[in-house]
ROSE-4610 file (N, C-alpha, C; in Angstrom, 1 decimal, always signed):
// ROSE-4610
residu = [X/X/X/X/X/X/X/X/X/X/X/X/X/X/X/X/X/X/X/X/X/X/X/X/X/X/X/X/X/X/X/X/X/X/X/X/X/X/X/X/X/X/X/X/X/X/X/X/X/X/X/X/X/X/X/X/X/X/X/X/X/X/X/X/X/X/X/X/X/X/X/X/X/X/X/X/X/X/X/X/X/X/X/X/X/X/X/X/X/X/X/X/X/X/X/X/X/X/X/X/X/X/X/X/X/X/X/X/X/X/X/X/X/X/X/X/X/X/X/X/X/X/X/X/X/X/X/X/X/X/X/X/X/X/X/X/X/X/X/X/X/X/X/X/X/X/X/X/X/X/X/X/X/X/X/X/X/X/X/X/X/X/X/X/X/X/X/X/X/X/X/X/X/X/X/X/X/X/X/X/X/X/X/X/X/X/X/X/X/X/X/X/X/X/X/X/X/X/X/X/X/X/X/X/X/X/X/X/X/X/X/X/X/X/X/X/X/X/X/X/X/X/X/X/X/X/X/X/X/X/X/X/X/X/X/X/X/X/X/X/X/X/X/X/X/X/X/X/X/X/X/X/X/X/X/X/X/X/X/X/X/X/X/X/X/X/X/X/X/X/X/X/X/X/X/X/X/X/X/X/X/X/X/X/X/X/X/X/X/X/X/X/X/X/X/X/X/X/X/X/X/X/X/X/X/X/X/X/X/X/X/X/X/X/X/X/X/X/X/X/X/X/X/X/X/X/X/X/X/X/X/X/X/X/X/X/X/X/X/X/X/X/X/X/X/X/X/X/X/X/X/X/X/X/X/X/X/X/X/X/X/X/X/X/X/X/X/X/X/X/X/X/X/X/X/X/X/X/X/X/X/X/X/X/X/X/X/X/X/X/X/X/X/X/X/X/X/X/X/X/X/X/X/X/X/X/X/X/X/X/X/X/X/X/X/X/X/X/X/X/X/X/X/X/X/X/X/X/X/X/X/X/X/X/X/X/X/X/X/X/X/X/X/X/X/X/X/X/X/X/X/X/X/X/X/X/X/X/X/X/X/X/X/X/X/X/X/X/X/X/X/X/X/X/X/X/X/X/X/X/X/X/X/X/X/X/X/X/X/X/X/X/X/X/X/X/X/X/X/X/X/X/X/X/X/X/X/X/X/X/X/X/X/X/X/X/X/X/X/X/X/X/X/X/X/X/X/X/X/X/X/X/X/X/X/X/X/X/X/X/X/X/X/X/X/X/X/X/X]
num = [1/1/1/2/2/2/3/3/3/4/4/4/5/5/5/6/6/6/7/7/7/8/8/8/9/9/9/10/10/10/11/11/11/12/12/12/13/13/13/14/14/14/15/15/15/16/16/16/17/17/17/18/18/18/19/19/19/20/20/20/21/21/21/22/22/22/23/23/23/24/24/24/25/25/25/26/26/26/27/27/27/28/28/28/29/29/29/30/30/30/31/31/31/32/32/32/33/33/33/34/34/34/35/35/35/36/36/36/37/37/37/38/38/38/39/39/39/40/40/40/41/41/41/42/42/42/43/43/43/44/44/44/45/45/45/46/46/46/47/47/47/48/48/48/49/49/49/50/50/50/51/51/51/52/52/52/53/53/53/54/54/54/55/55/55/56/56/56/57/57/57/58/58/58/59/59/59/60/60/60/61/61/61/62/62/62/63/63/63/64/64/64/65/65/65/66/66/66/67/67/67/68/68/68/69/69/69/70/70/70/71/71/71/72/72/72/73/73/73/74/74/74/75/75/75/76/76/76/77/77/77/78/78/78/79/79/79/80/80/80/81/81/81/82/82/82/83/83/83/84/84/84/85/85/85/86/86/86/87/87/87/88/88/88/89/89/89/90/90/90/91/91/91/92/92/92/93/93/93/94/94/94/95/95/95/96/96/96/97/97/97/98/98/98/99/99/99/100/100/100/101/101/101/102/102/102/103/103/103/104/104/104/105/105/105/106/106/106/107/107/107/108/108/108/109/109/109/110/110/110/111/111/111/112/112/112/113/113/113/114/114/114/115/115/115/116/116/116/117/117/117/118/118/118/119/119/119/120/120/120/121/121/121/122/122/122/123/123/123/124/124/124/125/125/125/126/126/126/127/127/127/128/128/128/129/129/129/130/130/130/131/131/131/132/132/132/133/133/133/134/134/134/135/135/135/136/136/136/137/137/137/138/138/138/139/139/139/140/140/140/141/141/141/142/142/142/143/143/143/144/144/144/145/145/145/146/146/146/147/147/147/148/148/148/149/149/149/150/150/150/151/151/151/152/152/152/153/153/153/154/154/154/155/155/155/156/156/156/157/157/157/158/158/158/159/159/159/160/160/160/161/161/161/162/162/162/163/163/163/164/164/164/165/165/165/166/166/166/167/167/167/168/168/168/169/169/169/170/170/170/171/171/171/172/172/172/173/173/173/174/174/174/175/175/175/176/176/176/177/177/177/178/178/178/179/179/179/180/180/180/181/181/181/182/182/182/183/183/183]
x = [+54.4/+53.4/+53.7/+52.6/+52.7/+52.8/+53.1/+53.1/+51.7/+51.4/+50.0/+49.7/+48.5/+48.1/+48.1/+48.7/+48.8/+47.4/+47.1/+45.7/+45.8/+45.2/+45.2/+43.8/+43.7/+42.3/+41.3/+41.8/+40.9/+40.4/+41.4/+41.0/+40.0/+40.2/+39.3/+37.9/+37.8/+36.5/+35.8/+36.6/+36.1/+35.5/+36.2/+35.8/+34.4/+34.4/+33.1/+32.0/+32.2/+31.2/+30.7/+31.6/+31.3/+30.4/+30.8/+30.0/+28.5/+28.3/+27.0/+26.2/+26.9/+26.3/+25.9/+26.8/+26.4/+25.3/+25.1/+24.0/+22.6/+22.6/+21.4/+20.3/+20.7/+19.7/+19.6/+18.3/+18.1/+17.5/+17.4/+16.8/+15.4/+14.8/+13.4/+12.5/+12.8/+12.0/+12.0/+13.2/+13.3/+12.4/+12.4/+11.5/+10.1/+9.7/+8.3/+7.8/+8.7/+8.3/+8.2/+9.1/+9.0/+7.8/+7.3/+6.1/+4.8/+4.9/+3.6/+3.5/+4.4/+4.4/+3.9/+2.9/+2.4/+2.9/+3.4/+3.9/+3.2/+2.8/+2.1/+2.5/+2.0/+2.3/+1.0/+1.2/+0.0/-0.3/-1.6/-2.0/-3.3/-3.7/-5.0/-5.8/-7.1/-8.2/-9.1/-9.1/-10.0/-9.6/-10.6/-10.3/-10.0/-9.9/-9.7/-8.2/-7.7/-6.3/-6.3/-5.5/-5.4/-4.0/-3.9/-2.6/-2.8/-1.9/-1.9/-0.7/-0.8/+0.3/+1.5/+2.6/+3.8/+4.2/+3.8/+4.1/+3.4/+2.3/+1.6/+2.3/+3.0/+3.5/+4.9/+4.9/+6.2/+6.9/+6.3/+6.9/+5.9/+6.3/+5.5/+6.0/+5.1/+5.5/+4.7/+5.3/+4.5/+3.5/+2.4/+1.5/+2.1/+2.1/+2.8/+1.9/+2.6/+1.8/+1.2/+0.0/-0.7/-1.5/-1.8/-2.6/-4.0/-4.9/-6.3/-6.8/-7.8/-8.3/-9.8/-10.3/-11.7/-12.7/-13.9/-15.0/-14.7/-14.1/-13.9/-14.5/-14.6/-15.1/-14.3/-14.9/-14.2/-13.0/-13.1/-12.0/-10.7/-10.8/-9.6/-8.9/-7.9/-7.2/-6.6/-6.0/-5.4/-4.2/-3.3/-2.2/-0.9/+0.0/+1.3/+2.4/+3.6/+4.7/+5.6/+5.7/+6.6/+7.8/+8.8/+10.1/+9.8/+9.0/+8.7/+7.5/+6.9/+5.7/+4.4/+3.3/+2.1/+1.5/+1.2/+0.6/-0.8/-1.9/-3.2/-3.3/-3.7/-3.8/-5.3/-5.6/-7.0/-7.1/-8.0/-8.2/-9.1/-8.6/-9.4/-10.4/-10.1/-11.1/-12.3/-12.2/-13.4/-14.1/-13.3/-13.9/-14.8/-14.3/-15.1/-16.0/-16.0/-16.9/-16.4/-15.1/-14.6/-13.9/-14.4/-13.7/-12.3/-11.5/-10.0/-9.7/-8.9/-8.5/-7.1/-6.5/-5.1/-4.9/-3.9/-3.6/-2.9/-2.8/-2.2/-0.8/+0.0/+1.3/+1.5/+0.5/+0.5/+0.1/-0.6/-1.2/+0.0/-0.2/+0.8/+0.2/+1.0/+0.5/+1.3/+0.6/+1.2/+1.1/+2.2/+2.3/+2.1/+1.0/+0.6/+0.7/+1.2/+1.3/-0.1/-0.5/-1.8/-1.7/-2.9/-2.9/-2.4/-2.4/-1.9/-0.4/+0.3/+1.7/+2.1/+1.1/+1.4/+1.3/+1.1/+1.0/-0.2/-0.8/-1.8/-1.5/-1.8/-1.5/-2.7/-2.6/-3.7/-3.3/-4.1/-3.9/-4.5/-3.8/-4.2/-3.9/-4.5/-4.2/-2.8/-2.3/-1.0/-0.5/+0.8/+1.4/+2.2/+2.1/+2.8/+3.9/+4.3/+5.4/+5.0/+6.1/+5.8/+5.2/+4.2/+3.5/+3.6/+3.9/+4.1/+3.0/+2.4/+1.4/+1.6/+1.4/+1.4/+0.0/-0.1/-1.4/-2.4/-1.8/-2.6/-3.3/-2.8/-3.4/-4.5/-4.8/-5.9/-7.2/-8.2/-9.4/-10.5/-11.3/-12.5/-13.6/-14.4/-15.5/-15.1/-15.9/-15.7/-15.8/-15.5/-15.6/-16.6/-17.0/-18.0/-17.3/-17.5/-16.9/-18.0/-17.8/-18.7/-19.0/-20.2/-20.5/-19.7/-19.2/-18.4/-17.0/-16.6/-15.3/-15.4/-16.6/-16.7/-16.2/-16.4/-15.9/-14.4/-13.7/-12.3/-11.5/-12.2/-11.5/-11.5/-10.3/-10.1/-10.0/-9.9/-9.8/-9.3/-9.1/-8.7/-7.6/-6.5/-5.5/-5.6/-5.3/-5.3/-3.9/-3.7/-2.4/-2.3/-1.2/-1.0/-1.9/-2.3/-3.1/-4.4/-4.5/-5.8/-5.9/-7.1/-7.3/-6.9/-6.3/-5.8/-6.7/-7.4/-8.2/-7.2/-7.4/-6.5/-7.1/-6.5/-7.0/-6.7/-7.8/-7.6/-7.5/-6.2/-5.9/-6.4/-6.3/-6.7/-8.2/-9.0/-10.4/-10.8/-10.1/-10.4/-10.1/-8.9/-8.5/-9.3/-10.1/-11.0/-12.4/-12.7/-14.1/-14.5/-15.9/-16.4/-16.0/-15.9/-15.5/-14.2/-13.2/-11.9/-11.9/-12.6/-12.5/-13.3/-14.3/-15.2/-14.9/-14.0/-13.6/-14.3/-15.0/-15.7/-17.0/-17.4/-18.7/-19.9]
y = [+16.6/+17.6/+18.1/+18.4/+19.0/+20.5/+21.0/+22.5/+23.0/+24.2/+24.7/+25.1/+24.8/+25.1/+26.6/+27.0/+28.4/+28.9/+30.0/+30.6/+31.5/+31.0/+31.8/+32.4/+33.4/+33.9/+32.9/+31.9/+30.9/+30.0/+29.6/+28.7/+29.5/+30.8/+31.6/+31.6/+31.7/+31.7/+30.3/+29.2/+27.9/+27.7/+28.3/+28.2/+29.0/+30.2/+31.0/+30.2/+29.7/+28.9/+27.7/+27.0/+25.9/+26.3/+27.4/+28.0/+28.2/+28.9/+29.1/+27.8/+26.9/+25.6/+24.9/+24.9/+24.1/+24.8/+26.1/+26.7/+26.4/+25.9/+25.5/+26.5/+27.7/+28.8/+29.1/+28.9/+29.2/+30.6/+31.0/+32.4/+32.3/+33.4/+33.4/+33.1/+33.7/+33.4/+31.9/+31.3/+29.8/+29.0/+29.4/+28.7/+28.9/+30.1/+30.4/+29.6/+29.5/+28.8/+27.3/+26.7/+25.3/+25.0/+25.8/+25.6/+25.7/+26.4/+26.6/+25.7/+24.8/+23.9/+22.5/+22.0/+20.7/+19.8/+18.6/+17.8/+16.4/+16.0/+14.7/+14.0/+12.8/+12.1/+12.1/+12.6/+12.7/+11.4/+11.1/+9.9/+10.2/+9.3/+9.5/+8.3/+8.5/+7.5/+8.1/+7.4/+8.0/+9.4/+10.3/+11.7/+12.5/+11.9/+12.6/+12.5/+13.7/+13.7/+13.9/+13.1/+13.1/+13.3/+13.7/+13.7/+13.0/+12.2/+11.5/+12.0/+12.2/+12.7/+11.8/+12.3/+11.6/+10.6/+10.9/+10.0/+8.7/+8.5/+7.2/+6.3/+6.8/+6.0/+5.4/+4.1/+3.3/+3.2/+2.9/+2.8/+2.7/+2.9/+2.8/+1.6/+0.7/-0.5/-0.5/-1.2/-1.6/-2.7/-2.9/-3.9/-5.3/-5.8/-7.1/-8.3/-9.4/-10.7/-10.9/-11.3/-11.5/-12.8/-13.3/-14.5/-14.1/-14.6/-14.3/-14.9/-14.2/-14.7/-15.0/-16.2/-16.5/-15.8/-15.6/-15.0/-13.7/-12.8/-11.4/-10.4/-9.2/-8.2/-8.1/-7.8/-7.8/-6.8/-5.8/-4.8/-5.2/-6.3/-6.8/-7.8/-7.3/-8.1/-9.4/-9.3/-10.5/-10.0/-10.9/-10.7/-10.8/-9.9/-9.9/-10.1/-10.4/-10.5/-9.3/-8.5/-7.3/-7.5/-8.1/-8.4/-9.1/-10.2/-11.0/-10.5/-9.4/-8.9/-9.2/-9.6/-9.8/-8.4/-8.2/-6.9/-7.1/-6.9/-7.0/-5.8/-6.1/-5.1/-4.8/-3.6/-3.1/-2.2/-2.5/-1.7/-0.5/+0.7/+1.8/+2.2/+2.1/+2.4/+1.6/+0.3/-0.6/-0.3/-0.1/+0.2/+1.4/+2.5/+3.7/+3.9/+2.9/+2.9/+3.9/+4.1/+5.1/+4.3/+4.4/+3.7/+4.0/+3.0/+3.2/+3.7/+4.7/+5.3/+4.9/+3.9/+3.6/+2.2/+1.9/+0.5/-0.2/-1.5/-2.3/-1.8/-1.5/-1.0/+0.3/+1.1/+2.5/+2.4/+1.5/+1.4/+1.1/+1.7/+1.5/+1.1/+0.5/+0.1/+1.0/+1.7/+2.5/+1.7/+1.3/+0.6/+1.6/+1.5/+2.5/+1.9/+2.6/+2.1/+2.0/+0.9/+0.6/+1.0/+1.2/+1.6/+0.5/-0.8/-1.9/-2.1/-1.3/-1.4/-2.2/-2.8/-3.5/-2.5/-3.1/-2.3/-2.8/-1.9/-2.3/-1.6/-2.3/-1.8/-1.1/+0.1/+0.8/+0.8/+0.1/+0.1/+1.3/+2.1/+3.4/+3.5/+4.5/+4.6/+5.2/+6.1/+6.7/+7.3/+7.4/+8.1/+9.3/+10.4/+11.6/+12.1/+11.4/+11.8/+12.9/+13.5/+14.5/+15.8/+16.2/+17.5/+18.4/+19.7/+20.6/+21.7/+22.1/+23.1/+24.0/+25.3/+26.3/+26.3/+26.8/+27.0/+27.9/+28.8/+29.7/+29.0/+27.8/+27.0/+26.1/+26.1/+25.2/+26.0/+25.3/+25.9/+25.7/+26.7/+26.6/+25.9/+25.1/+24.4/+23.1/+22.5/+21.2/+21.3/+20.2/+20.1/+19.0/+18.9/+17.9/+16.5/+15.6/+14.3/+13.3/+12.0/+11.0/+10.9/+10.5/+10.4/+9.4/+8.4/+7.3/+7.9/+9.0/+9.6/+10.6/+11.2/+12.3/+12.1/+11.0/+10.8/+10.7/+10.6/+10.4/+11.5/+12.6/+13.8/+14.9/+15.2/+16.1/+17.6/+17.8/+19.2/+19.2/+20.3/+20.5/+21.5/+21.1/+22.1/+22.5/+23.7/+24.2/+24.0/+23.2/+23.0/+23.9/+23.7/+24.6/+24.2/+22.9/+22.5/+21.8/+21.4/+20.8/+21.0/+20.6/+20.5/+19.2/+19.2/+17.9/+17.7/+16.6/+16.2/+15.5/+16.0/+15.4/+14.2/+13.0/+11.7/+11.5/+11.3/+11.1/+9.5/+9.1/+7.7/+7.1/+7.9/+7.5/+7.2/+8.1/+7.9/+6.7/+6.5/+5.4/+4.1/+4.0/+2.7/+2.4/+3.4/+3.1/+2.9/+3.0/+2.9/+1.5/+1.3/-0.1/-0.6/+0.3/-0.2/-0.9/-0.3/-0.9/-2.1/-2.1/-3.1/-4.4/-4.2/-5.3/-5.8/-6.8/-7.3/-8.5/-9.2/-10.5/-10.2/-11.1/-10.9/-11.2]
z = [+20.7/+20.3/+19.0/+18.2/+16.9/+17.0/+15.9/+15.8/+15.7/+16.4/+16.2/+14.8/+14.4/+13.0/+12.8/+11.6/+11.3/+10.9/+11.5/+11.3/+10.0/+9.0/+7.7/+7.6/+6.7/+6.5/+6.0/+5.2/+4.7/+5.8/+6.7/+7.9/+8.8/+9.0/+9.8/+9.2/+7.9/+7.2/+7.4/+7.3/+7.5/+8.9/+9.9/+11.3/+11.4/+10.9/+11.0/+10.3/+9.1/+8.4/+9.2/+9.9/+10.7/+11.9/+12.5/+13.6/+13.2/+12.1/+11.6/+11.2/+10.6/+10.2/+11.5/+12.5/+13.7/+14.5/+14.4/+15.1/+14.5/+13.3/+12.6/+12.4/+12.4/+12.2/+10.7/+10.2/+8.8/+8.7/+7.5/+7.2/+7.5/+8.0/+8.4/+7.2/+6.0/+4.8/+4.4/+4.6/+4.3/+5.3/+6.5/+7.5/+7.2/+6.8/+6.5/+5.3/+4.2/+3.0/+3.3/+4.1/+4.4/+5.1/+6.0/+6.8/+6.0/+4.9/+4.1/+2.9/+2.7/+1.5/+2.0/+1.2/+1.5/+0.3/+0.6/-0.4/-0.4/-1.6/-1.7/-3.0/-3.2/-4.4/-5.3/-6.5/-7.4/-8.1/-8.2/-9.0/-9.6/-10.6/-11.3/-11.3/-11.1/-11.3/-12.4/-13.5/-14.6/-14.9/-14.8/-15.1/-13.9/-12.7/-11.5/-11.0/-10.7/-10.2/-8.7/-8.0/-6.6/-6.1/-4.8/-4.1/-2.8/-2.4/-1.1/-0.3/+1.0/+1.8/+1.6/+1.5/+1.2/+2.3/+3.5/+4.6/+4.6/+3.8/+3.7/+2.7/+1.8/+0.7/+1.0/+0.7/+0.9/-0.4/-1.5/-2.8/-3.9/-5.1/-6.3/-7.2/-7.6/-8.3/-9.6/-10.6/-11.8/-11.2/-12.0/-11.5/-11.3/-10.1/-9.9/-10.2/-10.2/-10.4/-9.0/-9.0/-7.7/-7.7/-6.6/-6.4/-6.1/-6.9/-6.6/-5.3/-4.7/-3.4/-3.7/-3.4/-3.7/-2.7/-3.2/-2.4/-1.8/-2.6/-2.2/-3.2/-2.8/-3.7/-5.0/-6.1/-7.4/-7.5/-6.7/-6.7/-6.0/-5.2/-4.6/-5.6/-6.3/-7.3/-6.8/-5.6/-5.0/-4.1/-3.8/-2.9/-3.7/-3.6/-4.2/-3.2/-3.6/-2.8/-3.0/-2.0/-2.1/-1.2/-1.7/-1.0/+0.4/+0.3/+1.5/+2.3/+1.9/+2.6/+1.7/+2.3/+1.6/+1.3/+0.1/-0.4/-1.0/-0.3/-0.9/-2.0/-3.2/-4.2/-4.5/-4.3/-4.5/-5.8/-6.7/-7.8/-7.4/-7.2/-6.8/-7.8/-9.1/-10.1/-10.0/-9.8/-9.6/-8.3/-7.3/-6.0/-6.0/-6.6/-6.6/-7.9/-8.8/-9.9/-11.0/-11.1/-12.1/-13.2/-14.4/-15.5/-15.7/-15.9/-16.0/-17.4/-17.6/-18.9/-19.2/-18.6/-18.8/-19.2/-20.0/-20.4/-19.2/-19.4/-18.3/-18.0/-19.0/-18.8/-18.1/-18.2/-17.6/-16.1/-15.7/-14.4/-13.4/-12.2/-11.1/-9.8/-8.9/-7.6/-6.6/-5.8/-4.7/-3.5/-2.9/-1.6/-0.5/+0.1/+1.2/+2.5/+3.5/+4.9/+5.5/+6.0/+6.6/+8.1/+8.7/+10.1/+11.0/+10.5/+11.4/+11.2/+10.5/+10.3/+9.0/+8.3/+7.1/+5.9/+4.7/+3.5/+2.7/+1.9/+1.0/-0.3/-1.4/-2.7/-3.4/-3.7/-4.4/-5.9/-6.7/-8.2/-8.8/-9.5/-10.0/-11.5/-12.2/-13.6/-13.9/-13.1/-13.3/-12.0/-11.9/-10.7/-11.3/-10.7/-11.2/-10.4/-9.4/-8.5/-7.5/-7.0/-5.9/-6.5/-5.8/-6.1/-4.9/-5.1/-4.0/-4.1/-3.0/-3.0/-1.9/-2.1/-1.0/-0.5/+0.8/+1.4/+0.6/-0.1/-1.0/-2.1/-2.5/-3.6/-3.1/-1.8/-1.4/-1.7/-2.3/-2.7/-1.6/-1.4/-0.5/-1.3/-0.6/-1.3/-1.8/-2.7/-3.2/-4.7/-5.4/-6.8/-7.1/-8.3/-8.8/-8.9/-7.9/-7.9/-7.6/-8.0/-7.7/-6.2/-5.8/-4.3/-3.6/-4.3/-3.7/-3.2/-3.8/-3.4/-2.3/-2.1/-1.2/+0.2/+0.8/+2.2/+2.3/+1.1/+1.2/+0.5/+0.3/-0.3/+0.8/+1.3/+2.4/+2.0/+0.7/+0.2/-1.3/-1.8/-3.2/-3.3/-4.1/-4.4/-5.9/-6.2/-7.6/-8.1/-9.1/-9.7/-10.9/-11.6/-12.8/-14.0/-14.1/-15.2/-14.8/-13.5/-13.1/-11.6/-11.1/-9.6/-9.1/-7.9/-7.3/-6.0/-6.0/-4.8/-3.8/-2.5/-1.5/-1.0/-1.2/-0.8/+0.6/+1.4/+2.8/+3.1/+3.1/+3.2/+4.6/+5.6/+6.9/+7.0/+6.4/+6.4/+5.5/+4.4/+3.5/+4.2/+4.9/+5.5/+6.8/+7.3/+8.4/+8.0/+6.7/+6.1/+6.0/+6.0/+5.8/+4.4/+3.4/+2.1/+2.1/+2.8/+2.9/+3.8/+4.9/+5.9/+5.5/+4.6/+4.3/+2.9/+2.8/+1.4/+1.0/+1.9/+1.6/+0.9/+0.1/-0.7/+0.2]
């Protein structure tokens, strides 16, 4: 048997700290703030800024090399290989009729989780990373957007420099536009 560990004031503080850490109780203000913050990934199509819920996004890629598919809508660029997974790449600018304002090098593909468990690539003009909004920043009403986007905008957040349209990925992936790719 070893000698019992000497109880020092420092060891006593470590024990108290561990007890509070193990209890998992956070400050009420911290819990309230976490509950009222919405986080999404910002992206741009032409002049319109969007956010998509972070839980839909798998990763962000530079525009990959893809294989064209015959007899499909012009906005379906083709199929790319994403580490062994087939990734259909859709040009959202073309699909929604929004002129692209980005060079080829600026454009990005967002690999989004599809409802069937696979992935689909959304080709966009730019990706701005994580955006955080409080519930107070959600605007009532709508903004002036093309009619082609209206069914897929779930709301609007007011950011520091622009308004962010909340892209409803679930509604988009259930829409006839998404599901009907053949000509």
